[in-house]
N, C-alpha and C positions, 0 to 999 in steps of 0.2 A: 539564600545561601550565597557566599562569596567564594566558594571553592572554584579552583581553576584560574583564579586571577593571578597575575604575575607581579611579584614584589622584588624590588632591588634593595638590598641591604648594603650600606657602605659604612664600615667601621674598621678602624685599624686594630682594635682589640680583638684578636682572632678568636679567642675562646668565646667571648661574648657574641661575636658575629655568627660563629657556628651554632651556639645555643639558640640564638634568634632564628636562624635558618631551620634548625631541626624542629623548633616549636611551630613555626609557620607552615612548614611542610606537613606536620601532623594535623594542622587545621585545614589542610586542603589547598594551600597556596603553592604555586610554583615560585621558587626563590633563587635569584642570582646574588652573588656576594662579591664585593670589591673591598680592598683594604687601603686605598689611598684616593685622594680627591681627583687626580687626573683620570684614573681608570673608572672611577665612579661617574665622572662627567661623560666620558666616552660612552659607557653603557647606557646612561640615562638619555643621551642624545639620540641614540639609534635603536635602543631596545623599546619594545612596545609594552611598557609597564603600566600597571594600574595604580601603583603607589611607590614611593621611595622613602626608605627609612635611612636617615643620613646623620652621621655623627658630625658635630661642629668642628672638633679638633682633629684634623686629618693631615697626614703628610702630603706635601705637594700643593694642594689647594684646600683651604678650609671649607667647611660645609656652607658657610655664608657665600663664599666665592662661587661654589658650585651652583647654588640656587640662583644667584645673580646672573651667572652665565646662561643657565637654562631659560630663565624668564626673558633675558635679552634676546634669545633665539626663538621665542614664542613656543617653548616647551612648557606646557601647563600641567604636567603630571603632578598630582598632589604629593607634597613633601612633608614628612614628619621629622623634625630635627631632634636629635638626642644630644644632651650635654650634661656635664657634671655641674655646670654653672646654673644657679637658680635665681639670680637677681632679676628684678623687674626689667632693668635695662637690657640684660642678656636676652630675655624673652622678647622684648619689644624689638630689639635689633634683628632677631631671627624672623619675626613676622614682617618687619619693615622690608627686608630684602626679598620677600615673596613666598616664604614658607607658609604652609597651611596650619601647622600645629607644632607644638614644642613639648617635649617630655624630658624631665630631669632624671638623670641617673643617680642612684639605682632606682629601678622601676619594677613594677609588677608586670609579668608577661601578660596576664589577663587584661591589664589596663592598656598595654601596647596593642594587643589585638583589637580591643574595643576602639581605640583611637584610629587604627587603620580602617576598620569597618566604617566608622563614622565619616572619615575622609572620602572614601570611595563611593559612599552612598549619597554624598552631597551633590546636588546638581552643579554642573560646571558654571562657575561665576562668569558673567560677561566681562570682557576686558574693559577696564575703565577708560573713559575718553581722555585723549591727550589734552593737556592744558597749553594755552598760548597767551602770553602777555608781552606785547611789544615784539621785540626780537628774540624772546626766550620761548622755548617749547620744552615741555616735560611730559613724558609718557609714563603714567603711574604703573602701567602693566609691565613695561620693559625696563623701567627705571632709567631711561635714557634722557639726557638733557642736551639741548643745543642752544648756543648763543650766536646769532647771525649765521646759522647753519653749521657752525663748528661744534663738534661733540665736546662735551665738558664732563670730566671725571670728578664726581663728588663722593664724599664719604656718606655713610648712612644718615648721620645726623644733619649734615649739610643738605642732603636731599630732602629730608623731612621738613627742615626749616623753609627751604625754597618752595616746596609743594604747598605748605600752609600759607605762605605769603601770596603765591600765585592764585590759590583758590579764593583768596580774599583780596584780590587785586583792586577791587573797587573801593576799598576803605583802608584806613590806617590801622595797623595792628600793634597794640601795646606790648611792651616787654614782658609784663606779667602773663598776658594771654599766650604769648609765644612760649615762654618757659613752661607754663602749665600744660600746653598741648604737645610741644615737641619733646620736652624732658619730663613730662608727667608730674611736674611740680617738684617732686622728689628732693626738696631741700637745696636745689641748685641756686647759686647766687645769680642775680639778674645780670651781672657782668658777663656771664657765659653767653647770653643772647647777643650782646654787642660784639663779643669776640667772634662768634660764628658768623654774624653778618659781615664782619671784616673778611673772614675766610671766603665767604661767598662772593663778595665784591671783587676780590682778587681773581676769581675764576670766571665769573660771568660778566664782569664789567662794573666799574665803580658807580656808573650812572643807572644801573639796572635796579638798584634798591635805594630809595630815597629815605632820608631821615626827616621826620616831621618833629621839630624840636618840642619836647615836653609831651609828645603823644605816642610816638613809636615809629614804625617803618611801613613802607608800602612798595610793592613790586610794580615797576613801571616798564620793565623790559628795555 
């Protein structure tokens, strides 16, 4: 039984938040509620919660921003994102920033409870080891990147691209492979890979990613 566990619900739809709170309390959970990203982040940082139910679209800070901030501060409380968006990219972006699960609105309360139970029963995942290639470092757990010791702010997609290149730093990675893994194939034109490599070079240094003509790219740091 999971009765007695503490859950934080962060959703600006107050009627929905109250409904979730009442339902979870009836299931035996202790529940706190916040209605904006800043307050949700504050509670999540300092509250001893077993799980967080977090809406994506929030005033102040988005759910993505809240998760990114928590993981960056080594707060590993399981997070279930709620969103009206159900596209593959939306789900992937939520998981990429460190959420543990994603549920599309409208949803069944029975499913919500089942997802929460599944999250809190999972053994804590070990933090992934930091990657280092040349003068670049990337911590997949905190999503922090440095170049020459300088912190670099990357978008979710830029981070995914850099991580894939760094994990395969001993070989050249082709555009098709990068598109299929970073963008899930999803009909994206290959030019998007070249475009994002350009974005990365401007942030981490032009010489950090080399182009091998006719073959692809390689991270050298």
